[in-house]
N, C-alpha and C positions, 0 to 999 in steps of 0.2 A: 166124561166132559173135562177138558183141561184147557189151560192157557199156555201155549207153547211159544217157542222162538219163532216157529213158522207162522203161527197166528199173528204175532205182533209185527212181523215183517212182510205180511201178505200185501200185495199191491192194492191200493185204494179202489182200483177198478172192480174189485170183488163185490163192491156194493155197500151202501150205508147200512143195509139190514144186517150184514155180517158184523159190522162194527158195533151195532147196537147189541147183538147177541153176545159178542165178546165183552162189551161193557157190563152186561148182566152177570157174566161169569166173574168179572172183577169184583162186582158188588157182593156176590155170593161168597167168594173165597175170603174177601176181607171180613165179612160178617162172621163166617165160621171160625176164622182165626181169632177174632175178638172174643167170641163166645168161649173158646178154649182158654184164653187168658183169664177171662172173667171167672171161669170155674175154679181156677187154681190160685188166683191172686186176691188176698183180702184187701179191704179198704186201706189205701195208703195214707200217709201223714196228712196231706192237704185234703184228701177226700173225707177222712174221718173228722177232721177239724171243721170243715165246711158244713157237714151234716150235723155235727154237734151244736155249733153256735146257731144254726138256722132253725133249731127246734123252737126257738123263741123268735117270733116275727120281728123283723127290723126293716125299715125303709131301704137301708143300705148297710154295708159292712166295712169294718176297718181296712180290710185287705183289698177288696174288689167291689165293683158294682153288684147289685143284688141278685141278678137273674140266676146265676149258677148256684147260689145258695138256696133260692126258693125252689128250684126245680126238683131236687131229690126228695125234699120233705113233702112237697105237694103231691108228687107221684105216689109216695108211700102212704099218705093219708087218703088219697083217692082210692087206691087199691086195697087199703087196709092191711098191708103187709110191710114189715120192716126188715129188710135184709140188704146185703150188698148189691145183689142183682137188681132189685127194684130201685135202689138209689141210683144205680148206673143206667137204668133203662132209658130215661129221657136223653141221656148223653149218647147212648148207643143209637137211638133213633136219629138224633142230631147228626151223628157221624155218617149214617147212611144217606141222609138228605144232602149233606154237604158233598159227598162223593158224586151223587147224581147231579148236583148243581155245577160241580166242576166239569162234568161231561158236557152239560148244556153250555157252559161258558166257552169251553174250547170249540164246541160245534158252532157257536155264534161267530167266533173269530175266523174259522177256516174249515168248517165241515166236520163230518162225523169222525174221520180219522184223527184230527186234532183233538176232538172231544174225547176219544178213546184214550189217547196218550195223556191228556190232562188228568183223566180219572185214574189211570194206571200210576202216574207219577205221585199223585196224592195218596193213593192206597198203599203204595210201596214204602213211602216215607215213614220211618218208625214213629216220628212225633205225631203225624196226623193219623196214623193207624191206631195209636194207643191214647196219647194224652188228649188229642182232639177227637178221638174216636169213641171212647166210652168212659174215661175217667171222670170223676165228679170234681171237675176243675173248670175255670171259665173258658178254656181254650176251645172246647167243643162248640158251645153256642156262639162264641166270637167268630169261629171259622165259618159257621153257617151264615151268620149275619153279613159277614164281609163278602162271602161268595155270592149271596143273593144280591147284595148292593151292587157288586161289580157286574153281575149278569144284566141287571136292569139298566145300568149306566151304559154298557156296551150296546144294548138294544136301543137306547135313547140316541146315542151317537150315530148308529146306523140308520135311524129313522130320518136323518137329514135335518132340514131347517127347523121344523117344529115337531117334537115328539108328542105322542098322546099323553095327556095329563095323568092318566092312570099309571103310566110307567114311572113318573116322578113320585107319585103317591106310594107306589110299591118300593121305590128306592128309599124314601123317607122311613117307611115302616121297617125295612130291613136294617137301615142305619140305626134306628132306635133300638132294635133288638141287639145289634152289635155293641152299641154304647152302653146298654144295660148289662153287658156281659164283662167287658174288660176295657181299660182305658186306651189300649192300642188302637181302637177303632177311631179315635179322634183324628188320626191322620187322613182318613178318607175324604172328609169334606175339604180339608186343606188342599189335597191333590186335585180335587175337582175345581177349586178356586184357581189354582195355578193353570189348569187346562183352560179355564174361562178367560184368563188374562192373556195367555200366550198363543191361542189359536183363533182363527177366524170364526169357526163354528162355535167355539166356546164363548166368544164375545157376544154373539147373538143371544146367548142365554141370559145375559144381564137384563134384557128387556122382556123376558118371559116370566110368567108367574111360577112355572114348574119348579125351577131350582130353589126358589125361596120357600115354596110350600114344602118341598122335600126337606129342606134344612129345618124348618119349623117343626115338622113331624119328627125328624130325627133327634132333635134336641130334647124331645120328651123322654127319650131313653136315659138322659142324664138327670132328669128332674128329681128322682128319688135320691140320687147321689148328692146333689146340691143341697136338698132339704136336710138330709141327715148330717152332712158335714157342717152345715151352717149352725147346727145345734151342738156340734162336738169339735169346735175350734179347728175345722178343716184338717182333721188329723190324717185322713187318707192321703191327701195331697202332700202333706208334710212328710209322711212316711215314704212315699214313692220318690219324691224329689231328693230325699236324703241319701238315696242309694247310688248316687253318682257324684263326680266332682272331687275325687280323692287324689287327683294328679295322674299323670300318664303311667300306664301299667301295661307294658307290652306282654308280660307274662300272662296276665289275665286275658288280654285279647287273644293270645295264642290258644289258650284253653277254650275260650268261647268259640273260636273258629273251628277247633276240633269238634266241639259239641254240635255246632251247626252242621258240620259234615256228617256226623253220625245221625243226627235227627233227620236229615234229608236224604242221605246216601250221596257219596262223592260224585258219581256220574250225574245225578240229578242236579246238584248244585252247579257243576260245570256247565251243563246245558242251560240252566236257568240264567246264569250270568251271561252266557253267549246270547241268549234270546233277548235279555234286557238291553244289551249293547246294540243289537240289531234294531230293536224297537225305537231307540233314540237316534241311532245313526241314519236310519231310513224311515222317518216318520210318515210313510206314505198313507197308511191307514190310521185315521185319528182314533179309532176305538182301541187299537193296540197301543198307541201313545198314551192314552188316558190310563189304561190298565198298567202300563209300565210306570207311570207317575205314582199311581196308588201303591204299587209294589215297592218301588225304590225307597220311599220315605222311611218306613220302619227298618229296612236293611241298613241304611246309612246312619240313621239316628241311633239305633241301638248298638251298632258296632262302634260308634263313637263313645257311647256310654261304656261299653266294655273296655275301651282304651283308657277311660278316665275313671275307672272304678276298681275297687278291690273286692267287691261283693256283688256278683251279678249272675244271671242265669241265661244259658244259651237259647232258651225258647222265647225270649222276649222279641227277637227279630222274626219269628216264624210267620206272623201275619203277612209280612212283606214277601217272604219266600213263597207262601201259599199262592198269592196272586201273581207271582212270576211263573207258576207251574203251567197255566194255560198258554202263556207265551212260549214256554219250553215245549209244550205239546204241539203248538203250531210249527215250531222249528223242527221237531222230530218228524212230523208228518210230511215235511218237505225234503227229508234226507233220503238218499238211496238205500237200498236194502242192506248193502254191505256195512254202512255206518250204523244202521239200526241193529244189526246182529251184534256188532261190537258193543254198542251201548247196552243191549239187553243182557249179554253175557256178563259184562262187568257189574251191572246192577244186581243180577242174581247172585254173583259171587259175594258182593258186599252184604247183601241181605243174609246170606248164610253166615258170614263172619260176624255179623251183629246179633242175629236172632238165636243162633245155637247157644252161645254163652248166656244170653239172657234167659232162655228157657231152662237151661241147666240151673241157673241161679234161682229161678222161681221154684223149680222142683226141690232144690236143696233147702230153700227157705221154708218150704211146707213140710218136708219129710226128713231132711238131714241124711238122705240115703247115701250120698257120696263120701261121707266121712265116718258114718257109724261103724263100719266094719274095721276101721283102722285106729279109732280113738275111743277110749272108754269115756272120756269127757271131751266135748267139742273144743278144739284148739282156739287160741285167741284170734287167729286170722279168719276163722270161720264165723264171721259176725253177720248174721242175716236178721237181726232183731228188728231192724227198721221196716221190714216187710213181713213181720209176724203178726197175726191177728189177735194174739193174746187169748186164744180160745181156752176156755176153762177157768179164767180168772173169776168170773162172777160165781159159778158154782162152788169154787174153792172158798171164796169169801163167805158164802152162805153156810158152807159146811163148818167153817171155823166160828160161826156166830158173829162175824164182823160186819156183815151186811145189815143186819137188824139193829146193831148198836152204833151205827155211823149215820150222822145227819148230813155230813158234807164229805165230799171226796176232794183230795188235793193232788196236784201234779207239779212237777218242777218247771215245765215250760208249756206254751200253747200247743206245741207239736205233740208232746206226750199227753196233754190233757185231752186232745181230740181222740187219740187212739184208745186211751183208757175209758173215756166217755162212751165211745162206740162199743167197746167190749162189755161195758156195764149196762148198755141199753138206754143211755141218756136219762136215767131215772133219778139221779141225785144231783144236787147242786155241785158245781165244779169250781174250785178256786185254784189260782196259780200262786206258788210261793212268792215269786217276784212279779208284781203287777206290771212292771215295765215290759216284761216279756209275755204279757197275757193276750196281746192282739185283741180280737173282738170279745174275748171272755170278760174283759173289764167293763164292757158296756151292757152285759146281761143284767136282768133284774136281781138275780141272786149272786152277783159278783162279790158281795160282802156277807154272804150267808155265814152264820155262826152256829156254834154247838159242838157236838162230838164229831171230830174230823179224823179222817184216815188219809195220811200221805202215802201215795203209791208210786214207787219208782222201779220199773222193770229194767233189769240189766242181764247180760250174759253171766252165767255162773261164775266164771273166772274173775269177774269184777265185783262180786257180791260184797266182799268185806269193805272195800274202799267206798262203795256206793252207800252202804249202811251207815258208815261214819258220816258221810256227807249229808245224807237225808236227815239223820238225827240232829246234826248241827243246824241245818236249815230250819227244822221244826222248832228247835229251842229258841230261835229268834222270835217266835210267835207265842210259844208256851214253854216256860222253863221246866215244866213237869212232863214234857213230851216223853213218850216211852217207845223204845224200839221193840217190835214184835218179831217172832220167828217168821222167816220169809215163806212165801208160797212158791213151790217149784212147779214150773210148767214144762211139759215135754214138747220136743219137736220130733215128730215121728214117734219112735219108741224109746227115745233117749232124753233124760233130763237136760234142759237147755237154758231156760230163763229162770232167774231168781227174782221174784217180785218182793222188793224191800218194802216193809210196812212200818209206819210210825203212827202211833195213836197220840192225838193232842186235842186240846180244846181251844176253840176260837171264840173270842169275846167281841 
């Protein structure tokens, strides 16, 4: 069973049943690839942080709305198992459901071949395969919520003058799910409002109860965010709005465009831009116009943010690109076989160019196999500590007697705090040296825990001396009697790789 060039360029006259079977293959291959990555990749920075701070229930969180924080902890407690696979399981399920919804969305627009291409484009894109596919981050549930909202809206537009009320209710529930996941979902109701103002069919909606009921239901997804932020000086909104407005920065925009190309694959981005252009240039079918309006907002808004920012991330625009994919699927379904062959070959070539280095990096981070034979000590450029799971840290602390004699664990930043917290099983209070960089840690009930503390700073071996001096200096701003302890050395594969700098201090 395979998915070949011949399969993807087969005439649509071969039947919708064939396209459905091909879609199931896409779903299966994507799932198997995700399971492979899950097996070798420890929790990343954002994943470990989210899982750590969510151990204590909160209505919302400093960084994002609450849904993606609640999901991993809820699954772990329901199943009674705490490990990376269980934390990622709800996001893995979400990724499968989103792929299926993308197929349905493309099929609603132009038949099963468009649905197949929509699912294939989504499954091939590195960002949607991984970040929105199984990682413990908000992008997975956001993608599902947006895809479902778009699917129901397309069905509403195709229903004609008055759509069944149930479709509006479904749209509101899906929007609530998306808004409870990530703030980018806020553009969707704005796009619907633009459609209502600018099209004849949309203007009829002003006199119907459905859109207003959907909006009311959808806004419930923001209720926890509003309630929590009202109690915490609207800190989440202040944090996110501070990330733009630094003046024009073409260099940053260039890097973000490159990131978007990698996240989507260059052929997919090119086809998506073409399909968006066609949807606005020939707005013959209102459902395609509405989907294009929903897609275009995040693409334009966040690329403007990239142009006016010095600190941004290429994935911010991905919700827009996601909803451009069904339009791209429609465009591809209408192309001749020759064009499809060219697109498919280029897509496979870029997938190989992107995924082979990433898989090598993941294997290297876990085993160090590619440098062990040539270097007695890992060289400075071989720095994979950011994707190392710190396996062995807790047993080493117990063996040294430091686990039992520490009431509080400390870290330098929120990013290291999450990873150390995850490696230690979330059992001890965690404090951050500088509260300004604590993110949600500062809002936990034990944010000011005191007693016998252990500052932990993992670094690659070559940086051990400088890191030890830095950690001791930081600790002595809190306790002048702070004491530097011998480091713990953790192996990568069969070679010493990480020096865990330890400083004992007392917090009052």
